[in-house]
N, CA, C and O atoms as a GROMACS GRO file, in nm:
protein
  612
    1UNK      N    1   2.116   6.457 -14.172
    1UNK     CA    2   2.250   6.491 -14.128
    1UNK      C    3   2.338   6.496 -14.252
    1UNK      O    4   2.333   6.407 -14.337
    2UNK      N    5   2.416   6.600 -14.262
    2UNK     CA    6   2.501   6.623 -14.379
    2UNK      C    7   2.643   6.650 -14.333
    2UNK      O    8   2.668   6.745 -14.259
    3UNK      N    9   2.736   6.568 -14.378
    3UNK     CA   10   2.877   6.588 -14.345
    3UNK      C   11   2.961   6.554 -14.467
    3UNK      O   12   2.981   6.438 -14.501
    4UNK      N   13   3.008   6.656 -14.532
    4UNK     CA   14   3.078   6.640 -14.660
    4UNK      C   15   3.228   6.655 -14.642
    4UNK      O   16   3.279   6.766 -14.629
    5UNK      N   17   3.298   6.542 -14.641
    5UNK     CA   18   3.444   6.545 -14.637
    5UNK      C   19   3.501   6.590 -14.504
    5UNK      O   20   3.607   6.653 -14.500
    6UNK      N   21   3.433   6.558 -14.394
    6UNK     CA   22   3.478   6.603 -14.263
    6UNK      C   23   3.508   6.486 -14.169
    6UNK      O   24   3.609   6.488 -14.098
    7UNK      N   25   3.423   6.387 -14.169
    7UNK     CA   26   3.431   6.279 -14.069
    7UNK      C   27   3.563   6.203 -14.076
    7UNK      O   28   3.609   6.152 -13.974
    8UNK      N   29   3.624   6.196 -14.193
    8UNK     CA   30   3.750   6.123 -14.207
    8UNK      C   31   3.870   6.205 -14.160
    8UNK      O   32   3.984   6.158 -14.168
    9UNK      N   33   3.846   6.326 -14.113
    9UNK     CA   34   3.953   6.410 -14.058
    9UNK      C   35   3.939   6.429 -13.906
    9UNK      O   36   4.005   6.517 -13.850
   10UNK      N   37   3.857   6.350 -13.841
   10UNK     CA   38   3.832   6.368 -13.698
   10UNK      C   39   3.931   6.294 -13.609
   10UNK      O   40   3.944   6.326 -13.490
   11UNK      N   41   4.000   6.196 -13.664
   11UNK     CA   42   4.089   6.113 -13.582
   11UNK      C   43   4.023   5.986 -13.535
   11UNK      O   44   4.090   5.894 -13.487
   12UNK      N   45   3.891   5.978 -13.548
   12UNK     CA   46   3.816   5.856 -13.517
   12UNK      C   47   3.692   5.854 -13.606
   12UNK      O   48   3.581   5.882 -13.561
   13UNK      N   49   3.716   5.822 -13.732
   13UNK     CA   50   3.611   5.829 -13.833
   13UNK      C   51   3.489   5.743 -13.800
   13UNK      O   52   3.376   5.788 -13.814
   14UNK      N   53   3.511   5.621 -13.755
   14UNK     CA   54   3.398   5.532 -13.730
   14UNK      C   55   3.312   5.583 -13.614
   14UNK      O   56   3.189   5.573 -13.619
   15UNK      N   57   3.374   5.636 -13.513
   15UNK     CA   58   3.297   5.696 -13.403
   15UNK      C   59   3.221   5.819 -13.454
   15UNK      O   60   3.105   5.840 -13.416
   16UNK      N   61   3.284   5.899 -13.538
   16UNK     CA   62   3.219   6.019 -13.592
   16UNK      C   63   3.100   5.981 -13.680
   16UNK      O   64   2.996   6.046 -13.675
   17UNK      N   65   3.116   5.877 -13.762
   17UNK     CA   66   3.004   5.831 -13.845
   17UNK      C   67   2.891   5.781 -13.756
   17UNK      O   68   2.775   5.811 -13.780
   18UNK      N   69   2.926   5.704 -13.653
   18UNK     CA   70   2.825   5.651 -13.561
   18UNK      C   71   2.750   5.764 -13.491
   18UNK      O   72   2.627   5.762 -13.484
   19UNK      N   73   2.822   5.862 -13.441
   19UNK     CA   74   2.757   5.974 -13.372
   19UNK      C   75   2.669   6.055 -13.466
   19UNK      O   76   2.562   6.102 -13.427
   20UNK      N   77   2.714   6.071 -13.590
   20UNK     CA   78   2.631   6.141 -13.689
   20UNK      C   79   2.505   6.061 -13.718
   20UNK      O   80   2.396   6.118 -13.726
   21UNK      N   81   2.520   5.930 -13.733
   21UNK     CA   82   2.405   5.844 -13.762
   21UNK      C   83   2.303   5.849 -13.649
   21UNK      O   84   2.182   5.842 -13.674
   22UNK      N   85   2.349   5.860 -13.526
   22UNK     CA   86   2.258   5.866 -13.411
   22UNK      C   87   2.167   5.988 -13.416
   22UNK      O   88   2.059   5.987 -13.357
   23UNK      N   89   2.208   6.091 -13.485
   23UNK     CA   90   2.129   6.214 -13.493
   23UNK      C   91   2.018   6.210 -13.598
   23UNK      O   92   1.933   6.299 -13.603
   24UNK      N   93   2.019   6.106 -13.681
   24UNK     CA   94   1.922   6.096 -13.790
   24UNK      C   95   1.792   6.035 -13.739
   24UNK      O   96   1.792   5.928 -13.677
   25UNK      N   97   1.682   6.103 -13.766
   25UNK     CA   98   1.551   6.054 -13.726
   25UNK      C   99   1.503   5.944 -13.819
   25UNK      O  100   1.560   5.924 -13.926
   26UNK      N  101   1.399   5.872 -13.778
   26UNK     CA  102   1.340   5.770 -13.863
   26UNK      C  103   1.303   5.831 -13.998
   26UNK      O  104   1.247   5.940 -14.004
   27UNK      N  105   1.335   5.761 -14.103
   27UNK     CA  106   1.313   5.806 -14.241
   27UNK      C  107   1.403   5.923 -14.280
   27UNK      O  108   1.395   5.972 -14.393
   28UNK      N  109   1.488   5.967 -14.188
   28UNK     CA  110   1.579   6.077 -14.220
   28UNK      C  111   1.697   6.030 -14.304
   28UNK      O  112   1.716   5.910 -14.325
   29UNK      N  113   1.774   6.125 -14.351
   29UNK     CA  114   1.885   6.096 -14.440
   29UNK      C  115   2.019   6.130 -14.376
   29UNK      O  116   2.032   6.224 -14.298
   30UNK      N  117   2.117   6.051 -14.413
   30UNK     CA  118   2.256   6.075 -14.375
   30UNK      C  119   2.335   6.087 -14.505
   30UNK      O  120   2.344   5.992 -14.582
   31UNK      N  121   2.391   6.204 -14.527
   31UNK     CA  122   2.471   6.230 -14.647
   31UNK      C  123   2.614   6.251 -14.603
   31UNK      O  124   2.645   6.343 -14.527
   32UNK      N  125   2.703   6.164 -14.651
   32UNK     CA  126   2.843   6.173 -14.613
   32UNK      C  127   2.932   6.155 -14.736
   32UNK      O  128   2.894   6.092 -14.835
   33UNK      N  129   3.051   6.212 -14.726
   33UNK     CA  130   3.155   6.192 -14.826
   33UNK      C  131   3.280   6.148 -14.750
   33UNK      O  132   3.328   6.217 -14.661
   34UNK      N  133   3.330   6.031 -14.788
   34UNK     CA  134   3.444   5.970 -14.718
   34UNK      C  135   3.549   5.930 -14.822
   34UNK      O  136   3.516   5.880 -14.929
   35UNK      N  137   3.676   5.954 -14.788
   35UNK     CA  138   3.784   5.913 -14.878
   35UNK      C  139   3.774   5.764 -14.907
   35UNK      O  140   3.756   5.683 -14.817
   36UNK      N  141   3.787   5.729 -15.034
   36UNK     CA  142   3.785   5.590 -15.075
   36UNK      C  143   3.916   5.520 -15.041
   36UNK      O  144   4.025   5.576 -15.058
   37UNK      N  145   3.903   5.397 -14.994
   37UNK     CA  146   4.020   5.314 -14.966
   37UNK      C  147   4.080   5.267 -15.099
   37UNK      O  148   4.010   5.214 -15.185
   38UNK      N  149   4.209   5.289 -15.113
   38UNK     CA  150   4.281   5.259 -15.237
   38UNK      C  151   4.419   5.206 -15.198
   38UNK      O  152   4.463   5.227 -15.085
   39UNK      N  153   4.487   5.139 -15.290
   39UNK     CA  154   4.620   5.085 -15.256
   39UNK      C  155   4.715   5.195 -15.211
   39UNK      O  156   4.811   5.167 -15.138
   40UNK      N  157   4.692   5.318 -15.253
   40UNK     CA  158   4.781   5.429 -15.218
   40UNK      C  159   4.738   5.505 -15.092
   40UNK      O  160   4.804   5.601 -15.053
   41UNK      N  161   4.629   5.464 -15.029
   41UNK     CA  162   4.577   5.538 -14.913
   41UNK      C  163   4.676   5.546 -14.798
   41UNK      O  164   4.691   5.651 -14.736
   42UNK      N  165   4.744   5.436 -14.768
   42UNK     CA  166   4.842   5.438 -14.658
   42UNK      C  167   4.957   5.533 -14.690
   42UNK      O  168   5.008   5.602 -14.601
   43UNK      N  169   4.998   5.538 -14.816
   43UNK     CA  170   5.103   5.631 -14.858
   43UNK      C  171   5.056   5.775 -14.839
   43UNK      O  172   5.131   5.858 -14.787
   44UNK      N  173   4.934   5.805 -14.880
   44UNK     CA  174   4.880   5.940 -14.861
   44UNK      C  175   4.874   5.978 -14.713
   44UNK      O  176   4.898   6.092 -14.676
   45UNK      N  177   4.842   5.882 -14.630
   45UNK     CA  178   4.838   5.908 -14.485
   45UNK      C  179   4.976   5.950 -14.436
   45UNK      O  180   4.988   6.044 -14.357
   46UNK      N  181   5.080   5.880 -14.481
   46UNK     CA  182   5.217   5.916 -14.441
   46UNK      C  183   5.256   6.054 -14.494
   46UNK      O  184   5.320   6.132 -14.424
   47UNK      N  185   5.218   6.082 -14.619
   47UNK     CA  186   5.248   6.213 -14.678
   47UNK      C  187   5.183   6.324 -14.595
   47UNK      O  188   5.248   6.423 -14.563
   48UNK      N  189   5.057   6.306 -14.562
   48UNK     CA  190   4.983   6.408 -14.485
   48UNK      C  191   5.044   6.428 -14.346
   48UNK      O  192   5.060   6.541 -14.301
   49UNK      N  193   5.077   6.319 -14.281
   49UNK     CA  194   5.137   6.329 -14.147
   49UNK      C  195   5.273   6.398 -14.156
   49UNK      O  196   5.304   6.484 -14.074
   50UNK      N  197   5.353   6.362 -14.256
   50UNK     CA  198   5.484   6.424 -14.275
   50UNK      C  199   5.470   6.574 -14.299
   50UNK      O  200   5.540   6.654 -14.238
   51UNK      N  201   5.379   6.611 -14.389
   51UNK     CA  202   5.356   6.752 -14.421
   51UNK      C  203   5.326   6.831 -14.293
   51UNK      O  204   5.380   6.940 -14.272
   52UNK      N  205   5.239   6.777 -14.210
   52UNK     CA  206   5.198   6.848 -14.089
   52UNK      C  207   5.306   6.857 -13.983
   52UNK      O  208   5.296   6.939 -13.891
   53UNK      N  209   5.409   6.775 -13.993
   53UNK     CA  210   5.519   6.778 -13.898
   53UNK      C  211   5.641   6.856 -13.947
   53UNK      O  212   5.744   6.858 -13.881
   54UNK      N  213   5.629   6.918 -14.062
   54UNK     CA  214   5.742   6.990 -14.122
   54UNK      C  215   5.732   7.141 -14.097
   54UNK      O  216   5.622   7.194 -14.078
   55UNK      N  217   5.846   7.210 -14.098
   55UNK     CA  218   5.842   7.357 -14.091
   55UNK      C  219   5.782   7.414 -14.220
   55UNK      O  220   5.776   7.344 -14.322
   56UNK      N  221   5.738   7.537 -14.216
   56UNK     CA  222   5.664   7.597 -14.327
   56UNK      C  223   5.742   7.598 -14.459
   56UNK      O  224   5.682   7.580 -14.565
   57UNK      N  225   5.874   7.619 -14.455
   57UNK     CA  226   5.947   7.622 -14.582
   57UNK      C  227   5.947   7.484 -14.649
   57UNK      O  228   5.946   7.475 -14.772
   58UNK      N  229   5.949   7.377 -14.571
   58UNK     CA  230   5.941   7.242 -14.627
   58UNK      C  231   5.798   7.217 -14.678
   58UNK      O  232   5.780   7.155 -14.783
   59UNK      N  233   5.699   7.263 -14.604
   59UNK     CA  234   5.561   7.249 -14.648
   59UNK      C  235   5.540   7.318 -14.783
   59UNK      O  236   5.475   7.261 -14.872
   60UNK      N  237   5.593   7.438 -14.799
   60UNK     CA  238   5.578   7.510 -14.926
   60UNK      C  239   5.645   7.434 -15.040
   60UNK      O  240   5.591   7.429 -15.151
   61UNK      N  241   5.760   7.376 -15.014
   61UNK     CA  242   5.828   7.296 -15.116
   61UNK      C  243   5.744   7.175 -15.152
   61UNK      O  244   5.728   7.141 -15.270
   62UNK      N  245   5.689   7.109 -15.051
   62UNK     CA  246   5.604   6.993 -15.076
   62UNK      C  247   5.482   7.030 -15.160
   62UNK      O  248   5.442   6.954 -15.248
   63UNK      N  249   5.424   7.147 -15.133
   63UNK     CA  250   5.307   7.191 -15.210
   63UNK      C  251   5.344   7.206 -15.358
   63UNK      O  252   5.269   7.162 -15.445
   64UNK      N  253   5.455   7.268 -15.385
   64UNK     CA  254   5.495   7.287 -15.526
   64UNK      C  255   5.528   7.154 -15.593
   64UNK      O  256   5.490   7.134 -15.708
   65UNK      N  257   5.597   7.065 -15.525
   65UNK     CA  258   5.628   6.934 -15.583
   65UNK      C  259   5.499   6.856 -15.610
   65UNK      O  260   5.480   6.800 -15.718
   66UNK      N  261   5.412   6.852 -15.510
   66UNK     CA  262   5.288   6.777 -15.526
   66UNK      C  263   5.192   6.844 -15.623
   66UNK      O  264   5.107   6.776 -15.682
   67UNK      N  265   5.201   6.974 -15.640
   67UNK     CA  266   5.117   7.041 -15.740
   67UNK      C  267   5.143   6.982 -15.878
   67UNK      O  268   5.050   6.956 -15.954
   68UNK      N  269   5.270   6.963 -15.909
   68UNK     CA  270   5.306   6.906 -16.040
   68UNK      C  271   5.256   6.762 -16.050
   68UNK      O  272   5.197   6.723 -16.151
   69UNK      N  273   5.281   6.684 -15.946
   69UNK     CA  274   5.241   6.542 -15.946
   69UNK      C  275   5.089   6.528 -15.957
   69UNK      O  276   5.039   6.452 -16.040
   70UNK      N  277   5.017   6.602 -15.875
   70UNK     CA  278   4.871   6.592 -15.873
   70UNK      C  279   4.811   6.645 -16.002
   70UNK      O  280   4.715   6.588 -16.054
   71UNK      N  281   4.867   6.754 -16.054
   71UNK     CA  282   4.817   6.808 -16.181
   71UNK      C  283   4.829   6.702 -16.290
   71UNK      O  284   4.734   6.676 -16.363
   72UNK      N  285   4.947   6.641 -16.300
   72UNK     CA  286   4.970   6.539 -16.403
   72UNK      C  287   4.877   6.418 -16.384
   72UNK      O  288   4.820   6.368 -16.481
   73UNK      N  289   4.863   6.373 -16.259
   73UNK     CA  290   4.778   6.257 -16.232
   73UNK      C  291   4.632   6.286 -16.267
   73UNK      O  292   4.566   6.204 -16.330
   74UNK      N  293   4.582   6.402 -16.228
   74UNK     CA  294   4.443   6.438 -16.258
   74UNK      C  295   4.423   6.453 -16.408
   74UNK      O  296   4.320   6.411 -16.462
   75UNK      N  297   4.519   6.511 -16.475
   75UNK     CA  298   4.508   6.528 -16.620
   75UNK      C  299   4.501   6.392 -16.688
   75UNK      O  300   4.419   6.370 -16.777
   76UNK      N  301   4.587   6.300 -16.646
   76UNK     CA  302   4.591   6.168 -16.707
   76UNK      C  303   4.467   6.084 -16.675
   76UNK      O  304   4.422   6.006 -16.758
   77UNK      N  305   4.411   6.101 -16.554
   77UNK     CA  306   4.293   6.024 -16.515
   77UNK      C  307   4.166   6.073 -16.584
   77UNK      O  308   4.082   5.993 -16.625
   78UNK      N  309   4.152   6.204 -16.596
   78UNK     CA  310   4.026   6.262 -16.644
   78UNK      C  311   4.036   6.330 -16.780
   78UNK      O  312   3.934   6.360 -16.842
   79UNK      N  313   4.156   6.353 -16.824
   79UNK     CA  314   4.179   6.429 -16.947
   79UNK      C  315   4.111   6.566 -16.941
   79UNK      O  316   4.062   6.618 -17.042
   80UNK      N  317   4.109   6.623 -16.820
   80UNK     CA  318   4.053   6.756 -16.797
   80UNK      C  319   4.157   6.841 -16.728
   80UNK      O  320   4.240   6.790 -16.653
   81UNK      N  321   4.152   6.970 -16.753
   81UNK     CA  322   4.244   7.063 -16.688
   81UNK      C  323   4.204   7.080 -16.542
   81UNK      O  324   4.095   7.131 -16.515
   82UNK      N  325   4.288   7.037 -16.447
   82UNK     CA  326   4.253   7.048 -16.304
   82UNK      C  327   4.242   7.193 -16.256
   82UNK      O  328   4.188   7.218 -16.148
   83UNK      N  329   4.291   7.287 -16.333
   83UNK     CA  330   4.280   7.428 -16.292
   83UNK      C  331   4.140   7.483 -16.317
   83UNK      O  332   4.102   7.584 -16.256
   84UNK      N  333   4.065   7.420 -16.404
   84UNK     CA  334   3.927   7.464 -16.433
   84UNK      C  335   3.833   7.380 -16.349
   84UNK      O  336   3.818   7.260 -16.371
   85UNK      N  337   3.770   7.445 -16.252
   85UNK     CA  338   3.684   7.376 -16.157
   85UNK      C  339   3.546   7.437 -16.153
   85UNK      O  340   3.528   7.555 -16.181
   86UNK      N  341   3.448   7.353 -16.119
   86UNK     CA  342   3.311   7.401 -16.105
   86UNK      C  343   3.281   7.448 -15.964
   86UNK      O  344   3.193   7.532 -15.944
   87UNK      N  345   3.353   7.395 -15.865
   87UNK     CA  346   3.327   7.433 -15.726
   87UNK      C  347   3.454   7.414 -15.644
   87UNK      O  348   3.552   7.358 -15.693
   88UNK      N  349   3.450   7.460 -15.522
   88UNK     CA  350   3.561   7.440 -15.430
   88UNK      C  351   3.667   7.547 -15.440
   88UNK      O  352   3.647   7.653 -15.499
   89UNK      N  353   3.780   7.516 -15.380
   89UNK     CA  354   3.892   7.610 -15.375
   89UNK      C  355   3.968   7.606 -15.508
   89UNK      O  356   3.940   7.523 -15.595
   90UNK      N  357   4.064   7.696 -15.522
   90UNK     CA  358   4.148   7.688 -15.641
   90UNK      C  359   4.246   7.572 -15.626
   90UNK      O  360   4.262   7.518 -15.516
   91UNK      N  361   4.311   7.536 -15.734
   91UNK     CA  362   4.396   7.416 -15.736
   91UNK      C  363   4.508   7.423 -15.632
   91UNK      O  364   4.536   7.323 -15.565
   92UNK      N  365   4.571   7.539 -15.616
   92UNK     CA  366   4.680   7.553 -15.520
   92UNK      C  367   4.633   7.519 -15.378
   92UNK      O  368   4.700   7.443 -15.307
   93UNK      N  369   4.520   7.574 -15.337
   93UNK     CA  370   4.470   7.546 -15.202
   93UNK      C  371   4.412   7.404 -15.190
   93UNK      O  372   4.413   7.346 -15.082
   94UNK      N  373   4.364   7.350 -15.301
   94UNK     CA  374   4.324   7.209 -15.300
   94UNK      C  375   4.445   7.121 -15.271
   94UNK      O  376   4.435   7.026 -15.193
   95UNK      N  377   4.559   7.151 -15.332
   95UNK     CA  378   4.680   7.072 -15.309
   95UNK      C  379   4.719   7.078 -15.161
   95UNK      O  380   4.752   6.976 -15.101
   96UNK      N  381   4.714   7.197 -15.103
   96UNK     CA  382   4.744   7.210 -14.960
   96UNK      C  383   4.648   7.122 -14.879
   96UNK      O  384   4.689   7.053 -14.786
   97UNK      N  385   4.521   7.126 -14.915
   97UNK     CA  386   4.421   7.044 -14.847
   97UNK      C  387   4.449   6.896 -14.867
   97UNK      O  388   4.438   6.817 -14.773
   98UNK      N  389   4.485   6.857 -14.988
   98UNK     CA  390   4.508   6.715 -15.019
   98UNK      C  391   4.632   6.661 -14.949
   98UNK      O  392   4.630   6.546 -14.905
   99UNK      N  393   4.738   6.738 -14.939
   99UNK     CA  394   4.859   6.684 -14.874
   99UNK      C  395   4.865   6.718 -14.726
   99UNK      O  396   4.946   6.661 -14.653
  100UNK      N  397   4.782   6.810 -14.682
  100UNK     CA  398   4.788   6.852 -14.542
  100UNK      C  399   4.672   6.809 -14.456
  100UNK      O  400   4.676   6.827 -14.335
  101UNK      N  401   4.567   6.751 -14.517
  101UNK     CA  402   4.448   6.714 -14.442
  101UNK      C  403   4.471   6.594 -14.351
  101UNK      O  404   4.451   6.479 -14.392
  102UNK      N  405   4.513   6.621 -14.230
  102UNK     CA  406   4.544   6.515 -14.134
  102UNK      C  407   4.480   6.551 -14.001
  102UNK      O  408   4.484   6.669 -13.965
  103UNK      N  409   4.422   6.460 -13.925
  103UNK     CA  410   4.416   6.317 -13.946
  103UNK      C  411   4.343   6.281 -14.076
  103UNK      O  412   4.264   6.358 -14.129
  104UNK      N  413   4.374   6.162 -14.125
  104UNK     CA  414   4.323   6.116 -14.253
  104UNK      C  415   4.286   5.969 -14.240
  104UNK      O  416   4.370   5.884 -14.209
  105UNK      N  417   4.159   5.940 -14.263
  105UNK     CA  418   4.112   5.802 -14.263
  105UNK      C  419   4.034   5.779 -14.391
  105UNK      O  420   3.996   5.873 -14.460
  106UNK      N  421   4.010   5.654 -14.422
  106UNK     CA  422   3.947   5.616 -14.548
  106UNK      C  423   3.877   5.483 -14.527
  106UNK      O  424   3.904   5.411 -14.432
  107UNK      N  425   3.786   5.452 -14.619
  107UNK     CA  426   3.714   5.325 -14.610
  107UNK      C  427   3.664   5.288 -14.749
  107UNK      O  428   3.645   5.373 -14.835
  108UNK      N  429   3.644   5.159 -14.768
  108UNK     CA  430   3.587   5.112 -14.893
  108UNK      C  431   3.435   5.132 -14.890
  108UNK      O  432   3.375   5.153 -14.785
  109UNK      N  433   3.376   5.126 -15.007
  109UNK     CA  434   3.230   5.135 -15.016
  109UNK      C  435   3.166   5.025 -14.933
  109UNK      O  436   3.068   5.049 -14.863
  110UNK      N  437   3.221   4.905 -14.939
  110UNK     CA  438   3.167   4.792 -14.864
  110UNK      C  439   3.174   4.816 -14.714
  110UNK      O  440   3.080   4.784 -14.642
  111UNK      N  441   3.284   4.873 -14.666
  111UNK     CA  442   3.298   4.900 -14.523
  111UNK      C  443   3.195   5.003 -14.476
  111UNK      O  444   3.132   4.985 -14.372
  112UNK      N  445   3.178   5.110 -14.552
  112UNK     CA  446   3.079   5.213 -14.517
  112UNK      C  447   2.939   5.155 -14.520
  112UNK      O  448   2.860   5.172 -14.426
  113UNK      N  449   2.908   5.085 -14.628
  113UNK     CA  450   2.776   5.025 -14.644
  113UNK      C  451   2.744   4.929 -14.529
  113UNK      O  452   2.637   4.937 -14.468
  114UNK      N  453   2.836   4.838 -14.499
  114UNK     CA  454   2.813   4.740 -14.392
  114UNK      C  455   2.795   4.806 -14.257
  114UNK      O  456   2.708   4.767 -14.179
  115UNK      N  457   2.878   4.905 -14.228
  115UNK     CA  458   2.873   4.974 -14.100
  115UNK      C  459   2.736   5.039 -14.079
  115UNK      O  460   2.677   5.028 -13.972
  116UNK      N  461   2.687   5.108 -14.181
  116UNK     CA  462   2.560   5.179 -14.166
  116UNK      C  463   2.439   5.088 -14.185
  116UNK      O  464   2.334   5.112 -14.125
  117UNK      N  465   2.453   4.984 -14.265
  117UNK     CA  466   2.345   4.888 -14.279
  117UNK      C  467   2.316   4.822 -14.144
  117UNK      O  468   2.200   4.799 -14.109
  118UNK      N  469   2.421   4.791 -14.070
  118UNK     CA  470   2.406   4.730 -13.937
  118UNK      C  471   2.335   4.824 -13.839
  118UNK      O  472   2.283   4.779 -13.737
  119UNK      N  473   2.332   4.952 -13.870
  119UNK     CA  474   2.267   5.050 -13.784
  119UNK      C  475   2.129   5.089 -13.837
  119UNK      O  476   2.068   5.184 -13.789
  120UNK      N  477   2.079   5.014 -13.936
  120UNK     CA  478   1.943   5.036 -13.984
  120UNK      C  479   1.933   5.137 -14.097
  120UNK      O  480   1.827   5.196 -14.117
  121UNK      N  481   2.040   5.158 -14.171
  121UNK     CA  482   2.037   5.251 -14.284
  121UNK      C  483   2.036   5.175 -14.416
  121UNK      O  484   2.093   5.067 -14.428
  122UNK      N  485   1.972   5.235 -14.514
  122UNK     CA  486   1.965   5.180 -14.649
  122UNK      C  487   2.035   5.279 -14.742
  122UNK      O  488   2.008   5.399 -14.738
  123UNK      N  489   2.124   5.228 -14.825
  123UNK     CA  490   2.194   5.312 -14.922
  123UNK      C  491   2.097   5.350 -15.033
  123UNK      O  492   2.044   5.262 -15.102
  124UNK      N  493   2.074   5.479 -15.050
  124UNK     CA  494   1.982   5.529 -15.152
  124UNK      C  495   2.054   5.575 -15.278
  124UNK      O  496   2.006   5.554 -15.389
  125UNK      N  497   2.170   5.637 -15.260
  125UNK     CA  498   2.248   5.686 -15.375
  125UNK      C  499   2.395   5.677 -15.342
  125UNK      O  500   2.436   5.686 -15.227
  126UNK      N  501   2.473   5.658 -15.446
  126UNK     CA  502   2.617   5.648 -15.432
  126UNK      C  503   2.682   5.714 -15.553
  126UNK      O  504   2.644   5.690 -15.667
  127UNK      N  505   2.782   5.798 -15.524
  127UNK     CA  506   2.853   5.868 -15.631
  127UNK      C  507   3.003   5.850 -15.610
  127UNK      O  508   3.061   5.911 -15.520
  128UNK      N  509   3.066   5.767 -15.693
  128UNK     CA  510   3.210   5.749 -15.679
  128UNK      C  511   3.286   5.873 -15.722
  128UNK      O  512   3.237   5.954 -15.801
  129UNK      N  513   3.404   5.888 -15.670
  129UNK     CA  514   3.491   5.999 -15.707
  129UNK      C  515   3.546   5.975 -15.847
  129UNK      O  516   3.548   5.862 -15.896
  130UNK      N  517   3.589   6.082 -15.910
  130UNK     CA  518   3.652   6.070 -16.042
  130UNK      C  519   3.797   6.027 -16.030
  130UNK      O  520   3.859   5.992 -16.130
  131UNK      N  521   3.851   6.030 -15.908
  131UNK     CA  522   3.988   5.984 -15.885
  131UNK      C  523   3.983   5.875 -15.778
  131UNK      O  524   3.896   5.880 -15.690
  132UNK      N  525   4.073   5.777 -15.782
  132UNK     CA  526   4.063   5.660 -15.693
  132UNK      C  527   4.067   5.692 -15.544
  132UNK      O  528   4.002   5.622 -15.466
  133UNK      N  529   4.141   5.793 -15.501
  133UNK     CA  530   4.151   5.824 -15.358
  133UNK      C  531   4.059   5.936 -15.314
  133UNK      O  532   4.065   5.981 -15.200
  134UNK      N  533   3.974   5.982 -15.404
  134UNK     CA  534   3.884   6.092 -15.371
  134UNK      C  535   3.771   6.048 -15.281
  134UNK      O  536   3.760   5.931 -15.245
  135UNK      N  537   3.687   6.143 -15.246
  135UNK     CA  538   3.573   6.114 -15.160
  135UNK      C  539   3.460   6.049 -15.239
  135UNK      O  540   3.416   6.099 -15.342
  136UNK      N  541   3.416   5.937 -15.186
  136UNK     CA  542   3.296   5.874 -15.239
  136UNK      C  543   3.179   5.935 -15.162
  136UNK      O  544   3.187   5.955 -15.041
  137UNK      N  545   3.072   5.964 -15.233
  137UNK     CA  546   2.957   6.031 -15.174
  137UNK      C  547   2.843   5.932 -15.156
  137UNK      O  548   2.808   5.857 -15.248
  138UNK      N  549   2.786   5.933 -15.037
  138UNK     CA  550   2.682   5.837 -15.001
  138UNK      C  551   2.558   5.912 -14.952
  138UNK      O  552   2.568   6.013 -14.883
  139UNK      N  553   2.442   5.859 -14.989
  139UNK     CA  554   2.315   5.906 -14.935
  139UNK      C  555   2.246   5.783 -14.876
  139UNK      O  556   2.205   5.692 -14.948
  140UNK      N  557   2.233   5.783 -14.743
  140UNK     CA  558   2.167   5.674 -14.671
  140UNK      C  559   2.036   5.726 -14.612
  140UNK      O  560   2.025   5.844 -14.579
  141UNK      N  561   1.938   5.637 -14.600
  141UNK     CA  562   1.815   5.670 -14.532
  141UNK      C  563   1.798   5.575 -14.414
  141UNK      O  564   1.819   5.454 -14.426
  142UNK      N  565   1.761   5.633 -14.302
  142UNK     CA  566   1.737   5.550 -14.183
  142UNK      C  567   1.604   5.480 -14.196
  142UNK      O  568   1.502   5.542 -14.226
  143UNK      N  569   1.604   5.352 -14.172
  143UNK     CA  570   1.484   5.271 -14.182
  143UNK      C  571   1.389   5.303 -14.067
  143UNK      O  572   1.433   5.335 -13.957
  144UNK      N  573   1.263   5.294 -14.094
  144UNK     CA  574   1.162   5.317 -13.991
  144UNK      C  575   1.164   5.204 -13.889
  144UNK      O  576   1.140   5.227 -13.771
  145UNK      N  577   1.193   5.082 -13.932
  145UNK     CA  578   1.186   4.965 -13.844
  145UNK      C  579   1.299   4.962 -13.742
  145UNK      O  580   1.282   4.908 -13.633
  146UNK      N  581   1.415   5.019 -13.776
  146UNK     CA  582   1.531   5.006 -13.688
  146UNK      C  583   1.562   5.136 -13.616
  146UNK      O  584   1.558   5.244 -13.676
  147UNK      N  585   1.591   5.124 -13.491
  147UNK     CA  586   1.639   5.240 -13.415
  147UNK      C  587   1.786   5.222 -13.391
  147UNK      O  588   1.833   5.110 -13.371
  148UNK      N  589   1.858   5.328 -13.392
  148UNK     CA  590   2.001   5.323 -13.361
  148UNK      C  591   2.016   5.335 -13.212
  148UNK      O  592   1.961   5.427 -13.151
  149UNK      N  593   2.089   5.243 -13.155
  149UNK     CA  594   2.113   5.251 -13.011
  149UNK      C  595   2.238   5.333 -12.989
  149UNK      O  596   2.338   5.318 -13.060
  150UNK      N  597   2.231   5.418 -12.894
  150UNK     CA  598   2.342   5.508 -12.865
  150UNK      C  599   2.462   5.431 -12.814
  150UNK      O  600   2.449   5.334 -12.740
  151UNK      N  601   2.580   5.476 -12.855
  151UNK     CA  602   2.704   5.414 -12.808
  151UNK      C  603   2.724   5.444 -12.659
  151UNK      O  604   2.805   5.378 -12.594
  152UNK      N  605   2.651   5.542 -12.606
  152UNK     CA  606   2.665   5.582 -12.465
  152UNK      C  607   2.590   5.487 -12.372
  152UNK      O  608   2.617   5.483 -12.252
  153UNK      N  609   2.493   5.411 -12.427
  153UNK     CA  610   2.414   5.323 -12.342
  153UNK      C  611   2.465   5.182 -12.345
  153UNK      O  612   2.409   5.095 -12.278
   0.00000   0.00000   0.00000
């Protein structure tokens, strides 16, 4: 099962992770990317909710303001030009995605690990984001010994 940067936008991330995990066969893999929990995560949640409740002219203003802020922050964190990317959308549309992606949920590595470990998964690989609030990438394998019980039963 592969879900890259989607489950945290469902409005019920833990249920979405659980339902995705239920689809993984014994010895199968679950690959997910989830926003990392950071001191600024609650602020980002408010920004995203605000953006989505504004008329388009306010949204456009927010995009331009946050473009400057995000560009500067990324430059200072990585010392790389955020306009030069290897994959994904261009920077302008990334900013729209970053400030407009709502619902928005997040979790720490420990929370993700504990949740899936309790369901019989073993963490095989982990890739932290280059920015504190970015998506952390996880590769879990379902153990042969443990079966996931459906939330429906």
